[in-house]
Structure formats: C-alpha cells, structure tokens
Phi, psi and omega in degrees: 000318181294320178296323178296314179296320178297318179296316179296317178300316180296319180296317180293316180297317180290339176293325184266338182263145175279070179207147177222146182232138180221151169242124184245146172256116182282139180259007183241161181293162185299318180298321180289326176300312181296317180297317180294321180294320178292335178284342181260329187246128176272119179293130184206133182288324181256038186299329185287320184266315184227090180290148180291144178271090180233178177281345180283141185285346182233149170241143182184198179221155180243144176227186177289115179061025177203164174208157175225132181217145176237134180296127181245119177274138183288323188261339183232170178271356185289122175228117188251344186236132171243130181243125176242129181232137174238132181260141177229138176249111181230122180053044180060024173241145181262129176240141181236126172263113179258133174237114178257129183214171175245093184289344184272352178293329180293330178298321178301316181288329176294317179296316178296321178297318178295320177297314180293324178295318178293323176296323179291318180295316182272004177052053177269113178236129181279318182251162178284326183270131186297328182294320177296322179296318179294318179297319179292331177283336179283338181299310178297327178294315180296317179295319178297316179298313182295315180296319179298314181291318181293321178293323178295317182299319182289328183275320189291330180298317179294317182290326177300313180296325178299316181286327176298317179288324181301315181271001183046061193232171173232150181279137178275145177280170180296324179293321177293324178295320179297321179293319183282323184076025181275000000 
C-alpha cells in the first residue's frame, strides 16, 4: 500500500515539475559505458555557469558512480536540460538512474517572486479590489510555468532517446524496480 501511494505521489509530482526520472538496464560492458559517456560529456569544473565551448553537446562533471551534465549550446547561452545519472551494479548488470530536469526554470520563479515582493513592499496595486490584483499577478506565474514546461517537454524527449541509445539500454518497469531496489 505504501509503495502504491509513493508511486502515485511521484506520478502527480512529476506531472507538475519539469523533471523526468528513468532507470535503465545497460546492455553493454562497464568500460564501454564510461567511454561512451566521456565521448558525450566534456568534463568542466564550471559547467553550470560557464560551459566549455567544445564539440561535445554536454558539459559536466563525473564522480564515483555518478555524473551531472548540462546541455551546452555552442551559439547561445540557452541550456534547457540537466542530466543527472547514478550507476548501480547489481548481479553483474549495470543500471543507470537518469534524472532529466530543467534547472533554470526555478530562476524564472525567483525573479517573479522578487518582483511580487517589491510590489508588495511598495504597495503597488493596479486595481482597487484586492482579488483583481491577485488574479493579475497569477497570470505571469501561470505563463512562466506553461512556457517552462512546454519548452522542457519538447527538448527532453530528444535527449532521453539520445541517452537510451548511448547506453544501449532498456527502461525498467515499476515491478522490476521494486525487485531490484534501485
């Protein structure tokens, strides 16, 4: 019962957040997984703020049994996808938990929050009735949320397939995840 509730909670939460999580079973040896990942991700210490201008599509860092990468566009500053991966070795098989997200969407909400806070401090009201003011303030939040989610949805599908092919993997079902405990 608890696992069912946890699964439902996760599904509802992921519906509203610009993030997706997958567990993949790799069909290739461990050395080849590492080699393929290094061919896609450029190691960089300041990857989050200033990605390196390389031919590789991602900048990131590697750790023990994990990696973090952000898509780096060569011509623009726009980076919409952050990929976090954790590797697990169970029964001589490699499993990867991939989390694809849009880390920059939170920046939009922080800027809007600062704007609304300053409007509240300086008591800037457009309308006389408080309900109209609240409704007019919800419009930019809703638009920001929708634009963030729609842009994430269009980008993440392509990147998801790229990582599925990179690891030559298949996605595990929820029943397989419960058995593995990954």
